[in-house]
N, C-alpha and C positions, 0 to 999 in steps of 0.2 A: 885701520881699513875702514872705507866708506862703505855702508851696507846698503846695496841697491836693488829695488826690485824693477824687473823689465816686464812691461804691459805690451802685450802682441808678441809673445815670446816664441811663438812658433812660425811666425811671418818671417819673409825674407831679411828684413832687419834686426828683426827681434832675435833670430837664430846668430847672426853675426855679433850682436851685443853680448849675447850669453857666451860665445866664443872668446870673445876679446876681455871681457869682466874676468873669465878663468884665468888669462894670462896676465892679468893686471895685478902691480905690487901695491897699489893704491884703493883697489875697489874689490869687493866681494859680493856675490850673488846671494841675496836672502830671499827672494821670492821671485816667481814667474807667473805671469796671467795671460789667460786666453778667455775668449768669449763663450758664454753658457752654451752647452751643447757641442762644442769644438771636439773633434775627434781624438785631441792628444791630451785631453784632462786626465790627471792622474800619472803621466808617463814623466820621466825625468828630463828636465828642462836641457842639460848636457847632452844626453842622447839624442833628443829631438833636434838638437843643434849640429849634430854629428861631430861634437867635440869630446865625447867620453862622459861618463856618469858624474853628475855635479851632487847629487844627494838632494836637489832641489824639485818637487814634483810641481807640475803645472797645474795652476788652480783657477777656479772662475770669480773668486771673492778676494779682491783687491783689499778691502776693509779689515780682513783676518790677518794680513800679513803687515800692515802697516806700522804696527807697535814694533816691530822688530827692523825696520829700514829707516835710511834718514832720506832717501831721495828715490823717486819712482821716474824712469825712463820709458816715455810713451810713443811708439811708431805703431798705432793701430787704425782706427776711424775716427771720423770726427764725434758721432754719437758716442762711442766707448770712451773716447779721449775725455769728453766733458763729464762723462758718469765718474770715471777714474779722478778727475781733478776735483768734483765735489767731495770726494771721499778723502782726498788728500789734505783739502781745506779743514775739513772736520778734524783731522788727526794733525794738522799743523806740521807737515812734511814739506820737503822742497821737490820740484818736478821739472822735468826737461821734456818739452813736447816737440817731436817732428813729424807729427800727424799733418796731412795736407787736406784740401778739399772742403774747408769749413765754408758754409754759407753765411750770408750777413748777421742773422741773429745768432747762430753758434758762435761766431767770432766775437760779438759783442758780450755774450755770457761768458766766454773764455777770459776776455780782458777784465770783466768784472771781478770774477772769482780769482783771478791770479793777484789782484790785490793784497791778498790776505795771506799769501805765502810766496816765497823766494820761487820764481818760475823762469825759465828760458824757453822761449816759444820761437823757433825759426824753421822756415820751410826748407832749409837746406843747412846741413851742420858743417860741411865742408870749410876748411879754412881758405882754400883757394877762391872758392865762391865769394865769401864774405869779404876777402880781399879786393874782388872784381867790383863788390858794390860801391866802394869806396873810390875806387879807380874810374868807373864809368860815369859816377857822379860828376866829378873835375871833368872829364871829357865833354861831357853833353854842354856843361856851363860854358865851356870855350868854344866849342864848334857852334852852338847856339841854332838858331831856327834855319841857317843856309843848309843843314846837313839833315837827311831824312834818318828817321830812326826805325829800326825792325829789331825783333827778338824772336829767334827761332830756337825752339826747343825738342829735342827728341827723346823718347824713351820706350821702354820695352811694351810689348803687346798685351802686358797684363795690367798696366797702370789705369786706374779707373777715373781719375781726374784730369781735366784739360781746360786751359794749359796746366803746366805743372805750377806748383806752388812757387817754386825758384823763379820761373818766367815771370810770373805776376809780380814776385817781389823786384825782380830786375826793372820791369816796366813801372812799377810805382817809384822805384828810385829814380828813373830816367825823367819821369813826369816831374815829379817834384823839383830836380834840377833845373828843369827848363820852365817851372811854374805853370804846368799844364794839369788839368783835371782829367786822370785816367779814365774815368767814366765819361768823359766827352770826348776824348781823342781816341782812346784805344780802338783798334780794327783787329777782329778775331778771325776774319775769313774773307776772302775776295773770290767773286765769281760773276761771270757775266760782263756787260758792259757797264762798268762801275764809274767811268769818266777817270778824270786825271787825280792822281793822288793829291790830298790835301796837304797843305806844307807842315800841319802841327800833328798829322797822324802819327801814332805810335803802333806800329803793326807787331802782333803777337801770335806766330804761325806755330803749329803744332804737327809732329811726327810721332808716329805708333809704329815701331817694327822690332821684330824678333827679340833679342834679349838685350838691347841697348840699356846700359846702366843709367846714363843720363849724360846729353849734351846740351849746352846753351851757347849760342853764339848771340852777341850785340853788335848790330851792323849800323854804321854811321856812313851814310851815303850821300857824298857832295858830286857837284858837277867837277869830274874829272879826277876823282880819286874816292876812295872806298877805305873805310877803315874797319877791320872786324876784329873783336875779342873775344876770344871762344875758350870755354872750361869743357872738359871732357873728363868725365868720370870712368876709370876702367874697372873699379871695384866698390862695393858697397861699403868697405871698411873705412873709405875715407870719410864717410857720413857717420859711422859708427864710432871712430876714433874721436871726430869732432862732439859728438853726443857726449861721450865719455868725459872729454875735456870739461864740457859744459857742466857734467854732474859734478865734478871735483870742485869746480867753480862755485857753483850757485849754492851749495850748503852753507858757504861762508857768508850769503848776502842776506841783507834785510829783505822784508817783504816786497814785492813788487815784479812788475812783469819786465824782463830782459830779454835780448836776443843775442845771436853770436856775435854782433859787433861789440856789445858790451865784453862778453868772455873774452874777446881777443882783445881788447883796448883801442878798437879801431875809431871810436867815438871822437 
């Protein structure tokens, strides 16, 4: 059994991870972590997740738990994730990161730290979404500059970062496929008299409403036809199961930064 610590254990994703680990035949929960001052500290992780008593209390000290675990799965916040990754590097453990919203300097630190341990970092752990990355890259190369590219994402009202990490990853995949610099061609909002759409724009549009788990649509618009590729998540379990798959995989890997494309063998 692979021993797992869940960071962000009281969050929406953390609770699903705790519940699914409990049902796993390959993984066991050895620790649960939340931020300092969080109201669930000291409570049982399983009871917090609504899946029954686990015997694992939620603590705010990851370092104290790392000697009893092989891998940390983290869906928390950028600052907390980096703090956790520093501790993981010190203890030479593996890590799976699903946190989104990293700024430039934070992302660079993550990449630097991850060189020293086996680490999977992906803004979306869904098997379906990662397959789409591969498919849309080939589509963009084939369709070329004659087709406009738009990315539309929708999430629940409580999501804090925008666009979603998945939408940004999709846009990066598309830009790379057609040899464009997303920093130069990405358009994140349109309002007013903006003139005609530039041929090489890649639009990334955001919707926030209700309890939407996560929808992403890639639109290729040509003259006389439109092609749309859509992924809709109806449950967070699709992301949690992907993260558990990554945890099983990463503990067997050499040091380095990986993503779900590596986990799924889609390179």
